[in-house]
N, C-alpha and C positions, 0 to 999 in steps of 0.2 A: 413722547415716543414710547412705544411698547418695549418692555424688557425682553430680551432673548435669553433663553436658557443656555448655559455653557455646554451642556451635554446634548448631542444630537439624538433624536429618537431613532431607535433601531426597530426594524420590522422583524417578524419571526424568522423569515428566510435566512438572513445573515447569521442569526443566532443558531439556527439548525445546522448551517454549514460549519460554523465554528465548533459546535459539539461533535459533528461527524469527523472533522479534521483532528480534534483532540483525541477522539476514540481511536483513530488510525495511528496517531503518534504514540498511544499507550501500548500498541502491539509490541511485544518484546522480541528479542533476537532468538536464534536457534538455541543458544546456551540457557535461555530462560525456560525452555521446554523440559518435560521429564526426560531423564537420561535414556530410558528404553525407547522413547519416541525419537530422540536425537539420533540414535544408532540406526533407526529404520529409514530415515529420510535419505533418498538417493542423492548422491553428489551431483551438483549442477555447476557447469562452467558458465559464469555470467560474462558477457562481453559488453559491447556498446549499448546505448539506449537512446531513445528519442522520447522526450517528455513534451506533452502538449496539454493545453487546457481542455482540448477535445479528447475524451477518453478513447475514441475510435482511432485516433492518430498516434497513440502511445505504443511504443515498441520496445522490446528488450531482447537482446541477442542471448539466447540460452542454448548451450551446446551447439553453436554455429547455426542456429535456426532462429529467425525473427518470430517472436511470439507477441500476442496481444493479451490484454486483460481477459480473464475468464477461461483461458485455455489450460488444458492439462499438459504440463510441460515434462512430466516424468510419471511413471506409474503411481497414482495416488496423490500427486502434487499438482495443485492448481495455482496459477498466477492470478491472484485476486485483484491486485491493484498496483499500478505504477505511480509512485510519488516522485516529486522533484529529485530526491536523493536516495530513495530506497524503494524496494519492491516488497509487497506483502504477499506471502504464499500461504496456502492452507494444506495441511496433511493430516488425515484421520481426525478431523474436527479441531485440530490445533492450528492457530494462526501465528505466523512469525514474520519478522521483518529482516530483510537483508540489505544493508547499505551498499551503494555503488558510487 
């Protein structure tokens, strides 16, 4: 009988997805940003959220308005990505994560 290897072969796609996920995980919080940038970020009131595997169906309630990924949610602040337990925002070239 032929011997089977214990480790399953992985294609490049899952590897790329894992690297992208770990890159998202490495995004720090607001407190990791330079202090002058922290002071400029508009305050956001985060409410409920809907997470889906389909990015088009992900929603986050921000300042009582349902928002999608890619939308500008306050002057200069873009909701980049919704994750299962956090949102990634960008402001003036800085990315930061806000857990919910």
